C-alpha positions in Angstrom: 151.7 49.6 36.9 153.5 48.3 34.1 153.8 44.4 35.0 151.5 42.3 33.4 150.9 40.1 30.4 152.3 41.5 26.8 151.5 40.5 23.4 153.2 41.4 20.0 152.1 44.3 17.9 152.5 41.7 15.2 153.6 38.2 15.1 152.9 34.6 16.4 149.7 34.5 18.4 151.6 32.0 20.7 154.0 34.7 21.8 153.8 36.3 25.2 155.9 38.3 27.6 155.2 38.3 31.3 157.1 41.3 32.7 157.4 41.5 36.6 159.2 44.6 37.4 156.9 46.8 40.0 153.5 46.0 41.6 153.2 43.7 44.5 156.2 41.5 45.3 158.1 42.2 42.0 160.7 39.5 41.4 162.3 41.8 38.7 162.1 39.1 35.7 160.9 38.7 32.3 159.5 35.4 30.6 157.5 34.4 27.7 157.7 32.8 24.1 160.1 34.3 21.6 159.4 33.3 17.9 162.5 34.0 15.4 160.3 32.3 12.7 156.9 31.0 11.7 158.2 27.5 13.0 160.7 28.1 15.5 159.5 29.2 19.4 161.7 29.3 22.4 160.4 29.9 25.9 162.7 31.9 27.8 163.1 33.5 31.4 165.4 36.1 32.9 165.4 36.3 36.4 167.9 39.1 37.2 166.4 42.1 35.5 168.8 45.0 36.3 167.3 48.6 35.8 170.1 51.1 34.0 170.8 54.8 34.3 168.8 55.4 31.1 165.6 53.7 33.0 165.8 50.6 30.7 166.4 46.9 32.1 168.8 44.3 30.8 169.7 41.0 31.9 170.7 37.3 30.7 168.5 34.6 29.5 169.0 31.7 32.3 171.4 28.8 31.8 169.0 25.9 32.7 168.3 22.7 31.2 164.3 23.5 30.5 165.7 26.0 28.1 166.7 25.5 24.4 170.7 25.6 24.6 170.5 28.2 21.6 169.3 31.0 23.8 170.9 29.9 27.2 172.9 32.9 28.8 172.4 35.4 25.9 171.4 39.0 26.5 168.6 40.8 26.6 167.3 44.4 27.3 163.9 46.1 27.4 162.8 49.5 27.5 159.1 50.8 28.5 157.4 52.9 26.0 154.4 55.0 26.2 150.8 53.8 26.0 152.0 50.7 27.7 154.2 49.2 25.3 157.6 47.3 25.7 160.5 46.9 23.3 162.9 44.0 24.0 166.0 43.4 22.1 167.3 40.0 22.1 171.1 39.2 21.4 171.2 35.6 19.9 174.3 34.1 18.4 175.7 37.4 16.6 171.9 38.4 15.7 169.7 41.2 17.7 165.9 40.3 17.2 164.0 43.3 18.2 160.1 43.2 19.3 157.3 45.5 20.4 154.6 44.5 22.9 151.5 46.2 23.9 150.2 45.3 27.5 147.1 43.0 27.3 146.5 43.0 31.1 148.0 44.0 34.3 147.5 40.4 35.5 149.7 37.5 34.3 146.8 35.2 33.7 142.8 35.3 34.5 141.1 32.4 36.2 137.4 31.6 36.3 136.5 29.8 39.6 133.2 28.4 40.5 132.4 27.5 44.1 129.7 25.1 45.4 129.0 24.6 49.2 127.1 22.1 50.9 124.4 24.3 52.7 125.6 24.1 56.1 128.9 25.3 55.5 129.0 29.1 54.6 132.2 29.7 52.3 134.7 31.8 54.0 136.4 33.3 50.8 137.5 36.5 52.3 138.3 38.2 56.0 137.1 41.0 57.7 139.9 42.1 59.9 138.6 45.3 61.5 138.0 45.5 65.0 138.4 41.7 65.4 141.0 41.1 68.3 141.0 37.3 67.7 142.9 38.2 64.7 145.5 39.8 66.5 148.2 37.4 64.8 147.5 39.0 61.5 150.5 41.0 59.7 150.0 44.7 60.4 149.4 45.5 56.7 146.3 43.4 56.8 144.9 44.5 60.0 141.9 46.7 59.7 141.2 45.5 56.5 139.0 43.5 54.5 140.7 40.9 52.1 139.7 38.1 50.0 140.7 35.4 47.9 140.7 37.3 44.7 142.9 39.8 46.6 145.3 37.4 47.5 145.8 36.3 44.0 145.4 40.0 42.6 148.6 40.5 44.6 150.3 37.3 43.3 149.5 38.6 39.6 146.4 36.7 38.8 142.8 37.8 38.4 140.1 35.6 39.9 136.5 36.0 38.7 133.6 34.0 39.8 130.8 34.4 36.9 128.4 32.5 39.2 127.9 33.3 42.7 129.0 30.6 45.1 125.8 28.2 45.0 124.6 26.2 47.7 123.7 22.6 47.5 120.6 21.4 49.4 121.8 18.2 51.7 118.4 16.7 52.0 118.1 13.9 54.0 115.1 11.5 54.2 116.8 9.1 56.6 114.8 8.0 59.5 117.6 8.8 61.5 119.4 11.7 59.7 121.9 12.3 62.8 123.3 9.3 61.8 124.8 10.9 58.9 127.8 13.4 59.2 128.0 14.7 56.0 131.2 12.8 55.0 132.3 12.5 51.7 133.8 9.3 49.9 136.4 9.7 46.8 133.7 8.3 44.7 131.2 10.6 45.7 133.6 13.8 45.1 134.0 12.1 41.6 130.4 12.1 41.0 130.0 15.7 42.6 132.3 17.5 40.2 130.8 15.5 37.0 127.4 16.7 37.8 128.0 20.3 39.7 130.7 21.9 37.4 129.5 23.8 34.6 132.7 22.9 32.8 132.4 19.1 32.9 130.8 18.2 29.9 133.1 20.3 27.7 136.6 19.6 29.5 139.9 21.0 28.3 142.9 22.7 29.5 141.6 25.9 30.6 142.1 28.4 33.3 139.2 27.3 35.3 138.7 25.4 38.5 136.2 24.3 40.5 135.6 24.5 44.6 133.6 22.2 46.8 133.3 23.2 50.4 131.7 20.3 52.5 131.9 18.3 55.9 134.6 15.9 56.4 136.6 13.4 54.4 135.3 9.8 54.9 138.6 7.9 54.7 139.9 10.0 57.7 137.3 12.4 59.2 139.8 14.4 61.4 143.2 14.2 59.3 142.0 16.1 55.9 141.6 20.0 55.8 141.3 19.7 52.0 142.2 17.8 48.8 143.0 18.4 45.3 141.5 16.1 43.0 140.6 15.7 39.0 138.0 15.2 37.0 139.0 13.1 33.9 141.9 11.6 32.2 144.7 14.3 30.9 142.9 17.2 32.7 144.1 17.5 35.9 144.3 20.3 39.2 140.8 21.4 38.2 139.0 20.4 41.3 139.5 21.2 45.1 137.4 20.5 48.3 137.8 21.9 51.3 136.6 20.0 54.8 134.7 22.6 56.6 134.1 20.2 59.3 138.1 18.7 59.8 139.0 18.8 63.4 142.2 20.5 62.1 140.5 23.9 61.5 139.2 24.3 64.9 141.8 22.1 67.2 139.8 20.6 69.9 137.3 23.0 69.6 139.5 25.7 71.4 139.1 28.3 68.5 136.8 31.2 68.6 134.7 31.7 65.2 136.9 34.1 63.7 140.0 32.1 64.0 138.1 29.1 62.2 137.4 31.3 59.7 141.0 32.6 59.3 141.8 28.7 59.0 139.2 28.1 56.6 140.4 31.2 54.4 144.3 29.8 54.6 143.2 26.3 53.3 141.1 27.7 50.6 144.1 29.5 49.2 146.4 26.9 49.9 144.2 24.1 47.9 143.7 26.8 45.2 147.7 27.1 45.0 147.7 23.2 44.5 145.6 23.9 41.2 148.3 26.7 40.2 150.8 23.5 40.3 152.2 24.4 43.5 153.7 21.9 45.8 154.5 22.3 49.4 157.9 23.9 50.2 159.6 20.5 51.3 159.1 19.1 47.8 160.9 21.9 45.8 164.4 21.8 44.9 166.3 23.7 42.3 166.4 20.9 39.8 162.8 20.3 40.5 161.6 23.6 39.4 164.7 25.1 37.4 162.8 28.5 36.9 162.1 29.0 40.9 164.6 30.9 42.6 165.8 30.1 46.1 164.0 32.4 48.5 163.5 32.3 52.5 162.1 35.4 53.0 159.1 35.5 53.8 159.7 32.3 55.8 156.2 30.9 55.5 153.7 31.1 52.4 150.4 29.4 51.5 151.7 26.5 50.6 153.4 25.8 53.8 151.1 23.9 56.2 149.9 25.7 58.7 149.9 22.7 61.6 153.7 22.3 60.7 156.4 22.5 63.0 157.6 26.3 63.5 154.8 27.7 61.7 153.2 31.2 63.2 150.6 33.3 61.8 152.5 36.3 63.4 155.3 35.4 60.9 153.1 34.7 58.1 151.8 37.6 55.5 149.0 36.1 53.9 151.1 35.7 50.5 153.0 33.2 48.4 156.7 33.0 49.0 158.7 34.3 46.1 160.0 31.2 45.0 156.1 30.5 44.5 155.6 33.7 42.4 158.4 32.8 40.2 157.1 29.5 39.5 153.4 30.9 39.0 154.3 33.9 37.1 157.0 32.7 35.2 156.9 28.9 34.4 155.9 27.6 31.0 152.0 28.2 31.0 151.3 24.3 30.3 152.7 23.7 34.0 150.3 26.2 35.6 147.2 26.1 33.4 144.6 23.9 34.9 144.1 20.7 33.0 147.4 21.4 30.8 149.9 19.1 32.4 150.1 16.7 35.4 150.9 17.9 38.9 154.4 17.8 39.5 155.5 14.7 41.0 158.9 13.2 39.8 161.0 12.9 42.9 163.4 10.9 41.4 166.1 13.4 41.2 167.2 14.1 44.9 170.8 14.5 45.7 171.3 11.9 48.0 169.8 8.5 48.8 168.4 7.4 52.3 169.9 4.2 53.4 168.2 3.7 56.5 164.8 2.8 54.6 164.1 0.1 52.0 161.4 0.6 49.7 159.5 -2.0 47.8 156.7 -2.8 45.6 155.1 -6.1 46.1 152.6 -8.2 44.3 150.6 -11.0 45.8 151.0 -12.6 42.5 153.2 -12.1 39.6 151.1 -13.3 36.7 147.7 -11.5 36.1 144.8 -12.7 33.9 143.7 -10.6 31.0 141.3 -7.8 32.1 142.3 -8.4 35.5 143.4 -4.8 37.3 147.0 -5.2 38.5 146.8 -4.5 42.1 150.4 -3.6 44.2 151.5 -2.6 47.4 154.1 -0.1 48.4 156.3 -1.1 51.6 158.7 1.2 53.5 161.0 -0.5 55.9 163.3 0.4 58.6 166.5 -1.6 57.8 168.7 0.6 60.3 169.5 -0.3 63.8 167.8 2.9 65.1 164.4 4.5 64.9 163.5 6.3 62.0 161.0 9.4 62.5 158.9 9.7 59.6 155.4 10.7 58.4 152.8 7.6 58.8 150.9 9.1 55.7 154.0 8.9 53.6 153.1 6.2 51.2 149.7 7.7 50.7 151.1 11.2 49.6 151.6 11.0 46.0 153.7 14.5 45.7 156.5 12.6 47.1 156.3 9.1 45.2 157.4 8.3 41.7 156.4 5.2 40.0 157.1 4.2 36.5 155.8 1.1 34.6 157.3 0.0 31.4 156.2 -2.8 29.1 158.6 -4.8 27.5 159.8 -3.2 24.3 157.7 -0.2 25.1 158.0 3.3 26.6 158.1 3.9 30.4 154.8 5.7 31.6 154.4 7.5 35.1 151.8 6.4 37.5 150.0 9.4 38.6 147.4 9.2 41.2 143.9 10.8 41.5 143.9 12.9 44.5 146.3 14.9 46.2 145.9 15.4 49.9 146.4 18.2 52.4 146.5 17.0 55.8 148.4 17.1 59.1 151.7 15.1 59.3 151.5 12.1 61.6 154.9 11.5 62.7 155.8 8.2 64.0 159.1 6.7 65.1 159.6 3.7 63.1 161.5 0.7 64.9 164.3 -1.5 63.6 162.9 -3.9 61.2 159.5 -2.4 61.4 157.5 -1.1 58.2 154.6 0.8 56.8 152.5 -0.1 53.6 150.1 1.1 51.4 147.9 -0.4 48.7 148.0 1.0 45.0 145.6 0.4 42.3 148.3 0.1 39.8 146.7 -0.8 36.2 144.9 2.8 35.7 146.6 6.0 36.1 145.0 9.7 35.2 146.3 9.2 31.7 144.5 5.8 30.9 145.2 2.1 31.6 149.1 1.6 32.0 149.1 -2.0 32.6 146.3 -3.8 30.3 147.7 -5.8 27.1 149.3 -9.3 27.2 153.4 -8.9 27.8 155.8 -8.4 30.7 155.6 -5.0 32.8 158.4 -3.6 34.9 157.9 -1.6 37.6 160.4 0.7 40.1 159.2 3.2 42.6 161.0 5.8 44.7 160.1 8.0 47.4 161.5 11.2 48.9 161.9 11.4 52.7 163.3 14.2 54.5 166.4 12.6 54.6 166.8 11.7 51.1 165.3 9.3 48.4 164.5 5.7 48.8 164.5 3.5 45.5 163.3 0.3 45.2 164.3 -2.7 42.9 162.6 -3.1 39.5 159.6 -6.0 40.0 158.1 -7.7 37.1 154.7 -9.0 36.3 153.1 -10.4 33.3 149.5 -10.3 31.9 148.7 -13.6 30.2 147.0 -13.8 27.0 143.0 -14.2 27.0 141.6 -17.7 27.8 138.7 -17.1 25.5 140.0 -14.8 22.9 136.4 -13.8 21.3 134.8 -12.9 24.8 137.6 -11.2 26.5 138.8 -8.9 23.2 135.4 -7.9 23.0 134.6 -7.2 26.7 138.1 -5.3 26.8 136.9 -2.6 24.1 134.5 -1.4 26.8 136.3 -2.1 29.7 139.5 -0.6 28.9 138.1 2.9 28.9 138.9 5.9 31.0 135.4 5.9 32.8 135.9 2.3 33.7 139.1 2.8 35.0 138.3 5.7 36.8 135.4 4.2 38.4 137.2 1.1 39.9 139.9 3.3 41.3 137.1 5.3 43.0 135.5 2.2 44.2 132.3 2.6 42.6 129.7 5.0 41.4 126.0 5.8 41.0 126.4 8.4 38.5 128.0 6.8 35.6 125.6 3.9 34.9 127.2 3.1 31.6 130.1 1.9 33.9 128.0 -0.1 35.9 126.5 -1.8 32.5 129.9 -2.5 31.5 131.0 -4.2 35.0 127.8 -6.0 34.9 128.8 -7.4 31.4 132.2 -8.6 32.6 130.6 -10.5 35.3 127.9 -12.1 33.2 130.3 -13.2 30.4 133.5 -13.8 32.6 132.1 -15.1 35.6 134.9 -17.0 37.0 137.4 -14.3 36.1 139.4 -12.5 38.5 138.2 -9.5 36.6 134.9 -10.5 37.7 135.9 -10.2 41.2 137.1 -6.6 40.7 133.9 -5.8 39.0 131.6 -7.1 41.7 133.3 -5.1 44.6 133.2 -2.0 42.5 129.3 -2.5 42.0 128.7 -3.3 45.5 130.6 -0.8 47.3 128.4 2.2 46.7 125.5 -0.1 48.0 126.9 -1.0 51.0 126.2 2.5 53.0 124.6 6.0 52.7 125.7 7.5 49.4 124.7 11.0 48.1 122.8 11.5 44.8 123.1 14.4 42.8 120.4 16.9 41.0 122.4 19.3 39.1 119.1 21.0 37.9 118.4 22.7 41.6 121.9 21.8 43.1 120.3 19.6 45.4 122.1 16.5 47.0 120.1 13.7 48.5 121.2 11.1 50.9 120.6 7.9 49.4 119.8 5.0 51.8 119.9 1.2 50.2 117.2 -0.5 51.2 117.0 -3.8 53.0 117.2 -5.8 49.3 120.1 -3.7 48.0 122.0 -4.1 51.4 121.2 -8.0 51.1 122.4 -8.0 47.4 125.7 -6.2 48.2 126.1 -8.4 51.0 125.9 -11.6 48.7 128.2 -10.2 46.2 130.7 -9.4 48.8 130.6 -12.4 50.6 130.7 -14.6 47.4 133.9 -12.5 46.6 135.5 -12.3 50.1 134.5 -15.4 51.6 133.7 -18.4 49.1 136.3 -16.9 46.7 138.9 -15.7 49.7 142.0 -17.4 47.9 141.4 -16.0 44.3 140.1 -12.8 46.1 143.6 -12.4 48.4 145.9 -13.2 45.5 143.9 -10.4 43.4 143.3 -7.6 45.7 146.4 -8.0 47.8 145.9 -8.4 51.5 145.6 -4.4 52.2 142.7 -4.3 50.0 141.2 -7.5 51.0 141.2 -6.5 54.5 139.4 -3.2 54.1 136.8 -4.5 52.1 136.5 -7.6 54.6 136.0 -5.1 57.5 133.3 -3.1 55.0 131.5 -6.6 55.0 131.5 -7.2 58.5 130.0 -3.6 59.1 127.5 -4.3 56.5 126.5 -7.7 58.4 126.5 -5.9 61.3 123.7 -3.3 59.6 121.3 -6.1 58.4 121.5 -8.3 61.3 123.6 -11.0 59.7 125.9 -13.2 61.7 129.6 -12.5 61.0 131.4 -16.1 59.8 
């Protein structure tokens, strides 16, 4: 096979060529980095290679905004040479650039994948389709064969290796009544798990590597999630994915046979790994959104579709990625594909038309925030038409379709990027006129760091993509006040405005990062009456209100932590003081939605320890 990754015989190490003319699902395209001098490098892509009578290929470099205008529309010609070599001639503005390359791999990239699984959830990383009548809806080419996750991605042009075998995590439970525990996972537990169990977590960098966890159910919505992509740290994104094998969506009402459940688990494993390659769902893709992706409707469905969506049929599904997805994976700039190299594609503000039936607003319970007080907001989507509007009730928590920018007065606009990307069944509702849906937003901290921190005026705007167009909010303005006690607060700020503290607060606490807990305790001790102390107290208390997982990376053991009565009472005292005694301050700082969430947790805690509700 001639397709694959090529490097120049002599030249810059950054140069590469991705040739795509044969093999599975050939796209007849070529892309790469062209160096015309020591300091001048161009990314290029040609999407319409045509084979000539002499056996060579020719085409034009795409004319898209993502490419340097000096090479747009210019001609190139390539010729295959013996010994897996390739000759390319670029015609650039009156001069010809000639380069010879040699094939380094028949794959475009090689990815190392680690898989950990809670011991009762055996990984489904392949399907044996031989003599399985239950899998009669598989495409003909797969019937009677064994197919693995590695096979699926090899056909897409990527080598996936597993340096270590899938490793089980022993979920031991010393609880008096272990049946009470349902193997549900909270966001903060997922964050702690990747910290402890992924071998790459201590030396993170942009790399062709990812970690996959197979577990039970997602705590916020046990029945609504098949999986989600979540990220470990700071700028390094798209490196972790979890599959919830206990989700009802993998076995609707318990009616599926064991083989069909395996098929669904296999499908969503490939789907979530696809997100790690920066692939979004098909309805999120537009020509301007991915200029290097071609428009293709054959086949109709790919792994990035949702198998529960209307019209999806395994009978039509060919267990592959669609052509436009393959074009993106194989030929988009590598920084967009490589795990940890760039953010998940999230800018949706470019849609071609607006939706005038809906009104989006980003609201605050207050517009002035104390120094160190994390800024909380709420997204509200309202039906302002005279008719019912059908939409997904989860729309405001699906950050694939939401774009939020924060700009400090006199500064540069920054994007808010969420920590978790969900894969779940859409929940369609008919929103009546003048009714709205809403969701809380921890706005102060984003994946790239604290985006609202220092004193000053900040302008926030949001947009959201719906099936009927984009809805844009008006600009809202908030102010961060100067410190009340400069010496104390600026000293606390040195530890508070860290990635670890921001991440833990976004995930509602940790039992793993004790250095963060020490910083939060310092906030409470030195700034007792501040609103920052309210947030610190909630973050410290939440992991102590219920069962929590302790992680032992040495033997991959996971122990369920059950707070004792003293710890439960301490957590109750902290939450009661914040939510009841300081109700007004908490409502104004947390916002109504977050306040109601924590208040519900408080009531459940009171029921557990036998304290009468007030």
